[in-house]
C-alpha positions, 0 to 999 in steps of 0.5 A, a space after each residue: 609565305 608565312 614563317 611556319 610555311 617556310 620552316 616546314 617546306 624548306 628545313 629539310 636537308 636539301 637531299 629530302 626537299 621535304 617530301 618524306 610522305 610522298 616518297 612512300 611510293 618507293 615502297 610500292 615497287 616490287 623487286 625479286 632481288 635482295 631488299 635495298 634501301 635508299 638514303 641521303 648523305 650530304 646531298 648524295 643518294 646512296 643505296 645499301 642492301 638490308 643486310 648491310 652489304 652493297 653500299 654504293 652512291 649513285 654516280 650522277 655527274 651532271 654539270 651544276 647539279 649540287 644535290 640529288 634525291 629520289 622521289 618515287 619509283 616506277 612499278 618496274 622497280 628499276 626506274 626512279 623519279 629523281 630531283 636535282 638542285 643547283 647551287 642555292 640562290 639564298 645566302 648571306 645578304 640574300 634572305 631565304 624567302 626572297 631568293 630560295 625559290 630562284 634556285 634551279 631544280 631539275 627532274 629526271 628518270 634514272 634507270 638503276 640497271 643501265 644507269 641511264 639518266 633522262 631529264 623530264 620537264 616542261 621545256 616551257 618552264 614557268 619558274 626555276 624551282 620545280 619539285 616532282 611529287 608523285 607518279 600518278 596512276 597509270 604511270 604516264 603522268 607525274 604531279 609536280 610543284 612550282 614554287 615562286 615567291 610566296 606561293 606554290 602551285 601543283 601541276 600534272 604533266 606527261 613524263 616527257 613534259 608535255 600537256 601541263 595541266 593545273 591541279 591547284 590554282 593560284 590563291 588556293 594556298 601553298 600545297 605539298 605533303 602529297 600521298 596516294 591511296 593504295 587503291 590509287 583512287 584518291 590523293 591526300 595533301 596539306 595546304 598552307 593558307 590562304 589566311 586565316 587558315 594554318 595548314 589543312 588536310 585535303 583529299 581529291 581525285 588524282 586529277 585534282 577534282 572532287 576536293 574534300 576537306 579532311 581537317 582544318 582549324 586556324 589554331 592547328 597545323 595539320 601536316 603530312 599525309 599518308 594512307 592506311 593499307 585499306 585506303 579508308 584513313 589518312 594519317 597526319 599530325 597536328 602541331 600546336 604552333 602557337 605554343 611551339 613555334 619551333 614545330 618540334 612536337 605533334 599529336 597524331 591524327 587520322 581522318 576520313 578521305 570523304 569528309 570531316 571525321 577527324 580523330 586525335 589519337 594522342 595527347 601532350 604532343 608526344 611525336 617528334 615532328 621536326 627531327 633536327 640533328 647534328 652540329 652547326 658544321 653538319 646538321 640535318 633536318 626534315 619533317 619526321 612523319 608517322 607511318 602506317 605499318 602493313 597490319 594497320 598500326 601507326 609507327 612514330 617517334 615518341 618523346 620521352 618525358 622532359 626531352 628537348 633537342 640541342 637546337 632551340 628556336 630563337 625568334 631573334 635570329 634572322 628569319 632565314 627559315 631556320 631560326 635555331 640556336 645550337 645549344 647542346 648543353 641544354 639537350 635532354 632525353 630523347 625519343 623512342 620508336 613506338 606503335 600506336 593502334 588507331 582504334 584502341 589507342 594501345 601502344 607498344 615500345 620498339 626501341 630503347 637506348 642507354 644512354 638516351 638517343 634520338 630515334 626517328 624517320 622510321 620506315 616499314 619494309 613493304 613486306 612488313 617484316 623490317 623497319 629502317 630508322 635513323 638514330 642520332 646522339 646529341 651533336 652527332 649526324 644520324 646513322 641508318 639502322 634496321 630491326 625486325 618489325 617487333 623491335 628485335 635484332 637492331 643493327 647498324 647499316 651505315 653512317 653515311 659517306 665521309 662522316 656526313 651521316 645517313 638520313 631519309 631511308 626509303 625502301 626500294 
């Protein structure tokens, strides 16, 4: 893999596995009970009610499993597609690109009511590292990724692990960042490589056929996908990696699923894409993707003028996929949550902090009435907040477990 492929796929807190756009399926499940959110904290998966009550951690005690995260929720609102990961195989003297893919992972279905946990995976595994991606329409099959040294491929299979079929083929590039249209007719994803390309956006049928290029340019890194409420547009962002090797900032783009109609909605790379927070003892990271709201606006983290994070990219550091030096004294400014209209390009500010902080990972509720988001001060772990959809009534939900912060909120 190229360095920028490694950075974008693996710089997440391990409790996110860099599928922030895929996990939007969590919002598709209907539930008549009190609104709840998932979040991650130091490799654990937590649940909390939207009013701040009912904080709990999922007690998933399986031998050798170090971290857990939710990936998607079935329509019954109680079964959750989960991923667990064993102890990482990379580390001192074991370079990330050569060893991380050897880390064994496992896929599960967890029942929130009975607390039952059932492992689902192909008994004839072709690699240690499997990552579940999406529950396909009909909920009889899932799409998952198999990662090997320098490569990855998408497959689909039945829930019991049988009938494995190729979705992408060897040589197509490194595919991930998947999302499914609200009408269930198309998938969107990005692919890194093969050279000379950087990251391109594609759409396809749910079985991988009828693939269409949405956006692609060797000088641009088009990353992350999500769908407009009417299924007519795909949202993604554009990182200018040649001038921004840290992949900190991005412009926001939309494109048509049926073919190249690529629109750049912002200028000056104002969206915070990397979301690296915390300190060396407890840092968090993972791609920070813009999100559609229920009424068709785009929710994103806007950089304030002159802002820079405490984590500076340093090309002289070992290529361990992170390559950042912690320099809190150099940090400036912060980010705020804004709304962007895809047609008029009008913008509305939702959050403002004093002194400035970093607001990110915003996730609208399924009913469109609230927004969950993360907030962090320089050098501190993220905390989970919630507010009304117009930015009013901000309130802290949790700082996570044992001071490790709360990140990657997803509505149940």
